[in-house]
FIZA-143930 format. One record per residue (C-alpha): x, y, z. Coordinates in steps of 0.001 Angstrom, whole numbers, plus 500000, padded with zeros to 6 digits. Layout:
XYZ;...
//
This chain:
500017500008499960;501257503464499123;500346504979502472;502127502203504411;505215502581502261;505320506268503069;505505505342506783;508848503699505956;510089506569503863;513367507788505263;513616511190503606;511574514010505113;510209516641502735;509827519826504780;507109522322503974;508513525458502541;507206527650505326;505027525855507893;507325524783510782;507008521463512442;505942522656515855;504837519389517287;502095519050519841;503636517454522980;502735513811523527;500938514655526702;498506516924524828;497968514288522191;497063511746524867;494779514228526623;492738515339523687;492641512261521560;492551509537524249;493135506000523027;491572505092519625;491600501287519852;494627500496522074;495940502737524839;499488501510524200;500051503846521281;499606506905523434;501936505546526129;504634504741523562;506520507889522597;508180506141519622;504955504877518091;503360508231518745;506183510001516939;505948507563514006;502236508258513680;502749511994513575;505620511732511132;503649509536508775;500953512247508650;503558514903507781;504889512672504904;501382512016503662;500327515617503489;503647516756502011;503400514368499118;499695514915498326;498360517567495945;498392521093497348;494597521123497851;494484517838499765;493030518476503229;493884516691506487;492993517027510100;495364519043512366;495696519454516113;496680522859517452;497239523774521108;497521527378522281;497808529223525585;494594529891527466;494056533665526991;491995536362525381;494690536805522800;494434533099521941;490635533352521664;490895536088519122;493686534331517284;491562531113517087;488671533159515696;490895534476512975;492436531049512489;488948529633512044;487992532406509588;491074531677507501;489942528009507243;486324528715506410;485040527729509815;486718524292509787;487981524547513395;486489522600516282;487259522960520019;488610519882521719;489895520882525099;490322523922527284;491799524330530755;492535527509532639;494851525990535246;497002524324532541;497037527422530313;495855525264527435;493354525381524588;493378522694521914;491380522604518682;490998520449515642;491397522112512225;490692520857508762;492912522124505908;495531521489503331;499230522040504007;498952525262501994;495902526484503945;497458525671507267;500636527478506210;498564530603505627;496345530212508733;499399529537510929;500354533207510752;497344533966513051;498906531969515928;502624531966515136;503274534899517492;501607533184520500;503916531655523088;503813527908523712;501745527165520595;502016523838518827;500586522400515582;500754518955514071;498726516713511775;496426514429513781;497363510722513570;494484509216511601;493688506500514052;492979509306516472;489673509806514722;488409506514516011;486972506655519486;487787503850521894;484098502809521967;484693501092518589;487227498373519303;489232496686522125;492947496356522315;492926493530519765;490762495469517334;487700493277518097;484392495220518033;483156496181521447;479891494904522899;477387497167521219;479022496634517779;479241492872518404;475461492919519057;474963494821515824;477053492369513758;474971489474515128;471684491209514477;470741491433518168;470481495159517960;469746496586514548;469868500187515837;473415499837516971;476172501077514636;478510504004514478;478312507727513948;480625509396511438;481109513127512122;482032515030508974;483759518338508210;481122520292506411;478004522383506568;475871520012508512;473434519423505626;471898515998506266;471372515205502569;474959516000501797;476085513791504662;474117510840503431;475232511250499864;478880511525500943;478609508478503122;477060506364500419;479845507418498078;482406506446500733;480853502938501121;481214502344497350;484881503482497360;485553501324500389;484139498218498583;486328498904495574;489373499488497740;488828496159499544;488649494324496229;491927495884495236;493580495130498616;492564491436498617;493746490798495107;496621488331494412;499314491061494471;498414492149497962;498164488599499176;501559487542497772;503220490546499346;502200489268502724;502889485604502168;505779483548500928;509109483554502757;508796485026506274;505078485471505937;504447485058509644;507134487523510585;505882490036507974;502384489755509358;503530490402512872;505406493512511645;502294494775509902;500274494199513048;502763496146515173;503432498936512706;499862499531511479;497597498736514425;497804502414515427;497931503927511962;496057501672509560;493099499692510855;492328498639507268;495696496916506888;494894494949510064;491568493876508666;493122492889505370;495528490639507264;492621488928508961;490790488420505749;493976487033504202;494332484593507078;490708483472506425;491705482861502756;494681480875503859;492483478670506008;490043478295503166;492897477288500838;493671474467503131;490113473113502682;489975473212498913;489475475494495965;485706475698496295;485945477196499690;488791479474498531;486637480723495715;483875481704498096;486208483593500351;488445485117497651;485619487253496455;485123490151498915;481865489600500711;481566492731502927;478688494283500997;479275497726502402;476639499284500241;473925497218502019;474511499283505232;471812501720506241;473059505335506318;470965508124507827;471939511784508072;471548513297511509;472266516720513001;475449518688512736;476883517114509628;476888513566510969;475917510275509294;474671507251511313;475647503842509873;473471500891511028;472348497426509815;475865496059510503;474438492587510364;474339492978506529;478168492861506449;479525489647504905;476255487710505054;476860484009505737;480554484467506541;482277483678509788;482169486176512630;485910486784512152;485332487875508534;482469490133509517;484560491757512247;487360492216509701;485004493930507263;483901496319509957;487477497116510924;488395497637507280;485540500002506736;486339502092509777;490049502133508773;489090503214505314;486929506085506596;489520507350509060;492440507238506640;491304507742503093;488413510137503596;489624513539504794;486056514689505167;485722512490508280;486321514150511597;485558511353514084;483952507898514368;482267506471517475;480050503557518265;476470504163519314;473190502370520018;469789503950520173;468435501064522179;468555501966525838;467565500141529072;464588501756530812;465236502781534151;453247509719544666;452189510864546946;455099510509549360;457429511989546771;455351515187546735;455812516082550434;459388514859550502;460364517203547680;458241520158548816;459028520290552548;460539517020553836;457817517162556477;455305514327556309;452078515140554506;453015518848554329;452688520124550754;452773523937551000;453093524457547266;449921522453546534;448240524564549249;449068527687547253;447779526203543965;451255525361542637;450712521873541079;452187522223537575;449279524034535999;450230525584532704;453255523337532255;453880520569529650;456517517888530479;458068515745527807;458521512002528596;460374509433526475;459680505823527446;458083502520526491;454475503640526007;451548505216527792;448133503770528508;445788506646527896;442771504634529090;444112504757532623;441972507264534607;445193509157535389;445458510193531673;441996509617530195;440397512524528360;436806512518529655;435673515101527120;437164513641523938;436591510030525153;439509508637523200;443267508846522724;445248511755521311;446053511186517642;449301509270517106;451985511088515131;455491510343513891;458748511913514876;459025513390511376;455677515230511777;455404515913515521;451779516956515687;450218517962518990;446790518874520310;446734521414523225;442960520900523773;443644517560525505;443235517202529259;446462515300529915;448356513912526834;448885516635524217;451313514691521994;451991510980521379;454843510190519024;455404506583518046;458857505480516898;457720502866514474;454472501053515441;451195502351516874;451594500604520207;450229501211523663;452286500326526754;452903496765527921;450980495363530802;452321496984534026;454632498930531680;457439501264532580;456322504327530595;452796504564532080;454269504452535599;456881507120534804;454317509423533158;451962508920536109;454681509998538512;455247513187536539;451694514371535941;449063511649536337;445720512936537727;442534511002538350;439611512846536817;436017512685535745;433670510467537625;436363508198538914;436971507753542641;438640510879543974;440231508848546762;442591507554544098;444139511023543909;446666509910546520;448454508306543542;448404511488541426;451660512662539919;453961515207541573;452879517866539024;449314516601538625;448252519937537069;450786519567534227;450278517872530871;452452515433528867;454147515298525479;454974511609525096;457485509785522914;456893506025522625;460221504375521771;459194500714521629;459687499093518210;458880495361517916;460240495201514368;463678495615515991;463007493053518692;462964495824521244;460919494530524193;459703495915527449;463224496454528746;464416498972526222;463478501766523858;464834503381520721;465827507059520812;466220509018517499;469746510020516597;468407513507515693;467311515070518983;465288517681517108;463000514724516354;462982513730520068;463038516561522559;462675519059519738;459176517756519107;458402518012522825;459638521581522812;457394522466519810;454397521060521755;455116523494524572;457261521335526879;460170522994528676;461044519889530682;462073516424529435;462126513264531659;464400510420530582;464236507298532663;466485505290530354;470159504851529804;473117502424529419;474268499954532041;477556500702533790;478680497735535851;482283497613534934;484699500352533983;485184498751530541;481443499138529717;480941501771527043;477918503010529039;480345504216531730;481690506890529335;480545510250528148;478777509071524969;476936510396521993;473632510818523812;475358512813526547;476804515018523812;473429515426522088;471704516483525341;474531518934526082;474445520418522603;470620520724522568;470477522422525992;473258524851525087;471279525931522042;467931525948523937;468718527321527367;465037527638528342;464766523869528497;465522521352531305;466469517677530972;466325515063533784;468140511767533367;468130508636535455;471596508050536957;471215504255536711;470635501330539089;474188499869539200;475233501260542603;475814497761543956;478746497421541566;480606500245543321;481877503701542336;481936505232538841;478701503393537788;476799506371536372;475331505233533059;475299507314529900;473531509695529135;473584510678532803;477162511940532221;475571514964530517;476935518148532053;473869520307531231;471218517739532079;470451516771535664;471497513267536664;469076511910539262;469920509261541894;467423507531544165;466605508001547845;464492505786550076;460808506439550759;460707505237554377;464077506441555592;463977509616553447;467528510603554419;469156507518552977;470398506977549379;468976503766547905;471226500717547691;470933500434543904;471478504069543051;474469504472540745;477552506182542207;479686508858540611;481865510379539445;481311510964535763;484041509592533436;485912512889533513;485699513273537297;482701515621537388;480189515507540210;477390513075539391;474652512417540276;473515516030540588;470888515214543211;468749512318544540;464920512100544763;462486509418546095;462605506345543991;461690503431546217;458244501853546519;456631504435544215;452962503812543532;451778505184540248;449552504451537266;449620500911535826;449056500023532131;446661497287531203;448580496609528002;447476494140525384;444694491763524989;445195488183523918;444600489389520333;447729491601520627;445563494693520252;445740497440522849;443259496996525679;441149500217525690;439100499408528749;439369502306531216;440847501368534602;442440503085537584;445014500335538276;448241501262540081;451472499404540644;454661499751542753;458100500185541105;461451501398542316;464641502706540723;466208505906539526;463586505655536774;461021506604539383;463144509281541052;463672511080537740;459979511774536986;459466512773540586;462122515445540209;460878516383536662;457440517008538162;459010519145540896;460687521172538171;457277521906536722;456284523406540086;459345525645540035;458528526906536546;454864527608537596;456134529492540689;458021531965538483;455701532092535495;452514532647537559;453958535452539715;454336533675543075;457689535360543677;456052538763543284;453293537775545677;455814536882548312;457623540229547893;454372542183548163;453794540690551664;457211541932552760;456829545447551319;459636544778548819;457852545939545694;459571549361545622;462666547778544158;460849545111542098;457763544976539945;455756542519541983;453220542141539174;455934540837536793;456075537259535669;459381535472535036;460200532968532321;462970530960533970;465762529417531974;466564525728532408;469699526904534167;467691528788536741;465436525772537368;468530523605537849;470081526157540157;466883526379542294;466679522613542665;470323522149543614;470350525203545888;467371523761547770;468887520373548421;469061518902551957;472065516750552926;471453512986553082;472489511150556259;473646507841554769;473864505694551683;472746502063551651;475388501337549015;478304502844551046;480721500748553114;481194503695555502;479253503016558702;479761506643559744;477281507839557168;477733510628554605;479469513883555201;478464517336553887;477532517270550211;478421517171547509;479637513579547102;479351510830544560;476464509120546411;473982511951546888;475364514668544634;474265517933546176;471528516107548224;467742515837547966;465789518929546776;463436520614549222;461501523468547617;460702525168550913;464416525892551326;464535528034548247;461136529396547080;459481531664549652;455693531625549769;453342534427550806;451727532017553250;454903531294555190;455998533575558008;459717532920557834;462337535545557024;463808533777554007;465426535874551319;465732534705547672;467999536515545157;468559535230541647;470145536075538316;469299534657534928;471739536593532746;474944536586530586;478607537091531292;481405537993528829;484862536565528526;487300537578531233;484792539572533222;483118539302536599;480258540639538644;480180541113542463;477192541448544737;477105542177548415;474849541210551273;474778541519555040;473523538690557233;471421539581560220;471344536001561470;473552532938561588;471214530743559497;472826528830556618;473416530791553416;473437528857550116;474586530104546747;474491528117543453;475902528936539985;474879526892536892;475404527327533196;474712525223530092;478223524726528783;478876524267525093;479826520700524170;483256519851522956;483044519701519169;483700515990519172;481532513612521166;484470511518522276;485165511078525999;487776513570527154;489914514319530187;487643517301530897;484298518071529269;484213521665530487;484589524339527845;483609527667529399;484882528001532945;482937530248535306;483774530533538943;481883531276542163;483680532709545185;482520534307548451;484497536282551001;483845538490554034;484364542157553235;485762542902556669;487953539865556878;489466538628553675;490675535421555362;487054534251555606;486510532883552169;484509530094550620;484956528020547451;482410525853545694;481674522129546033;483525521753549270;486865522702547666;489650524978548824;490135526613545383;488309527345542127;486451524400540539;487669523772536972;485654520662536239;481974521281536954;479371523584535504;477485523473538758;479029525324541668;477478525545545127;478634527185548299;476833526980551615;478095528328554888;477098529798558280;477707533567558218;478518535903561104;475598537956562119;476140541537560961;478969540682558614;478966541753554972;479911539267552274;480886539647548620;479784537058546056;481862536986542915;480914535321539638;483797535477537256;484511534076533750;487710532868532216;488366532931528497;485086531963526935;484353530661523410;481419533127523420;479311535039525852;477868532561528383;474337532541529830;474212531561533477;471923531431536442;472746532237540035;470581531676543143;471245532935546701;469112532071549704;469280532665553452;467325534092556322;467330537856556769;469807538752554118;470096542484553495;470929543738550030;473848546192550337;474395546975546697;471092546826544812;472320543319544476;471786542814540807;472501546165539049;473502546622535447;477218546777534971;477206550316533573;477867553074536149;475165555659536670;477651558483536318;481367558645535662;483465561339537331;486189563020535388;489317562319537476;492318564518536658;495027562428538258;495886560840541566;497850563690543029;497266566066545835;497181569046543482;494607567301541380;492438566805544406;493241570208545942;494697568388548916;497134570413551001;497920567915553709;497885564224553135;497453563628556805;493977565124556659;492875562141554651;493866559285556960;496393556782555863;496378557733552174;499594557268550265;498301558931547103;499983562233547475;503422561289548726;505411558343549848;506637560465552747;503075561683553594;504223565200554315;503961567249551132;502171567124547801;503944565690544786;504729568054542008;503701565527539397;501240562630539094;501579559459541061;498934556897540100;500556553804541576;498727553102544841;497807550118547016;494183548808546849;493259550356550116;494604553786549107;492832553551545742;489552552712547495;489997555580549844;490736557984546989;487613557019545052;485523557340548201;486850560803548792;485514562002545399;482125560479546008;482765557382543869;484007553848544112;486594551677542403;485329550297539114;484494546649538361;486535544540535927;483694544690533376;483444548446533623;487199548780532956;487160546243530106;484131547913528583;485691551354528698;482990552694530998;485449554737533101;487157558106532551;490438559669533676;493115561953532383;496812562201533055;499083559720534718;499070557324531726;496021555691533252;494739554115530043;497850552066529473;498406551090533144;496883548291535191;494138549626537440;492507548255540563;488933546926540404;486661546350543332;486247542728542195;487755540532544810;489507537243543975;490658535852547285;491991536740550705;493530540239550512;493463540267546670;491547541983543902;491587541883540105;493574544484538092;493207545171534414;494114547933531972;492468551384532141;491483551075528507;490639547929526459;492882549324523758;495797548085525800;494253544653526561;491481543109528652;493434540406530470;492818540583534275;495097539388537012;494490538579540646;496872540857542603;497644541199546357;496151544384547875;499545545490549098;500856545757545545;500458549020543604;498371549811540584;496348552692539119;492939553526540601;489968554360538332;486725555529539825;483103554887538939;479898556246540560;
//
């Protein structure tokens, strides 16, 4: 093979201009992870060979031949702008892979020819510590595809055998994202792969691997190409099969000699974001041995990753997923038995629609039956997505493939009943004890059972295109989606234990639709130990829900899956009641296999994180109703707080705010039945309970309650390298809780990575009068660089004033976020959520005594502005002052120090002293005895640095 021979080429043909600035091996390992065998990324020699072979390949191809490149740059605003220009030079063909503030690292994938990269490289060449190299082609293949011996992993093995016809792999393409183009391109690739296989298995190829020293040559090919050329490896296997056939006679040889892979019989479907899904893998090599079929799959993947430069990445997937009320209502509303204060105020989910994806729903159950229409809602397909908002309970019913109801005692009916079931009409009202948590809400249902694919009661099929899944629910009015399904995770080698394609799809969808909330069952594999969270509960933007007990409400259930997520993030997010849940039961099918349409009020008991998830999804519907129907304003009106807030206003909460409210409300759990620690659980968060079990009474004040609770919240946007600070004074020692959440953009590949976090925001609290009293999120002692949920809770000193800082690092784009603060008797000291723009900006001449008309520095306390000797005015300007002196100066002119965002946005004024080009103090704190400094004008840069207050910088003042 030409490509393989190039690997052995001794002479290196250097590009005329583009330097070989190699990405360090550590970065390659971090951003690519292992493709099929981890050994390649632990072996520096093999890694170097892989990179060199890519250089040779690109340097000998035509000038317009494009390849995939890996570039790593420092983490900075300058890099962000350079990457934007870099991307523009390459027509947008740049995808973010990895970003980390603490490591000063941002890595991206780029798609371009050697000539294009040569031109684009000028945008980053001046940056320090930058690196650029062609990506080894095997790096496109995610480890979910093959094991160390290049045998297909479990889900692909099931696909080859026909056990799961929805399993296959997803090919992500460089391109516009046009589905039709993707399908056309993939079909063309399949045809070329078939022709290439026929060429490779011809007599010449076979003789080059046989004859004298054939065994040794094969071993060399295995070692040299396992990491570079999967198709070579597959060809060796097919040749071995031919050799065995040769030993059994020419007839058998004739059957094997003819390539039998039949790639063009595969099913290719275009999905979102320029990806093509390849399924029907059981059509490969029909009638051949399993080894031949495996070899065909390996060859095809190798062909795609190496010969087709339009391919960005390849990963295995399966759309078949394992499926995972009264008591839940009071537990999640107050944690006091039978006390449901939100129901008492009419907050029951009215006006909300909740999406549910599951096995089916029995609409003839009295918990869903439409007593006016007298029948079911019209069935629709995922391609159409019709809905009917006139219905009492079920406004949409999408069937995946067949017009089915739920099975007898089915999973989906129970889940939907826990969310929003409500007995109605002439049926016995005493049955209302089994109503759903949000019994006033309605349901948009997706039925994922498909008997043509042999998908039974234990699994469902989820569309690859989430616009056809939760997108249809969204169009029907839903802003919440409940997903009590997912992959098993019982061993670290299970693909379900990784951040997978469905995690990626949830994260991407939520980032693009921030007014939506997704709840996902964490899984029931807790008895297998830690790190048993099943995909897609690794999603960073969705809420992963574990299970708590119903009797001992402060104990985590024995089966509830345990975190962390694959990249170390905190999962589950919270727990909710999931044991002994009584909810609606489906009658299912008659003996004739038709749906039984007799109306019943049957109920059944089930347990699992599948039951906890709809309980929390229903609670989220109460949160949305609280804001949308003006209950926050009603509470403020009872406390005479309407002067600063329009109490008649309604609020449309983002999904981030709903998530922040639920997490901020959580009570600590006492113990975990699946823990070996007899001492119980400590303060959350931890990998058993997440942040604890939500309790709405901790976070949403009601007009009917007489407590002194204060709720502050933000649902807003932050810019790159900026921050906002709010202040409050505590008049009691009751616990204060603060939570920050944001829907982070997904990495541009769906592969598991060392860190999934892209945009890093930080939450930090400190006492204004004592900088040594400081608090960091999630129980840590420093900033959290892994999670997009950050919570701090602490006991304040009565009368003390605290500053809460939300800051952003270098962002890919402006980031929406939500922030919630609760506590008893908190006094707003700063009009706690002002706009960043100052109301007035004083014209400050310069920081000198003459400029201030000061005649005696001693008259102004301990100021060091006028003179280092403190006895006479300076004749010139002296703008370099400590933080305390700068703060005193601004106070003396009736102003304050400016914030970082005001400085970066050029919302300040000054003259003299070179203030625009000098670093200036901001009032934004960043730790004990430290504040941020940045330039007086953005023309000189917007980087900001945490600096000790005893250092000296300029002072700029804002009103």
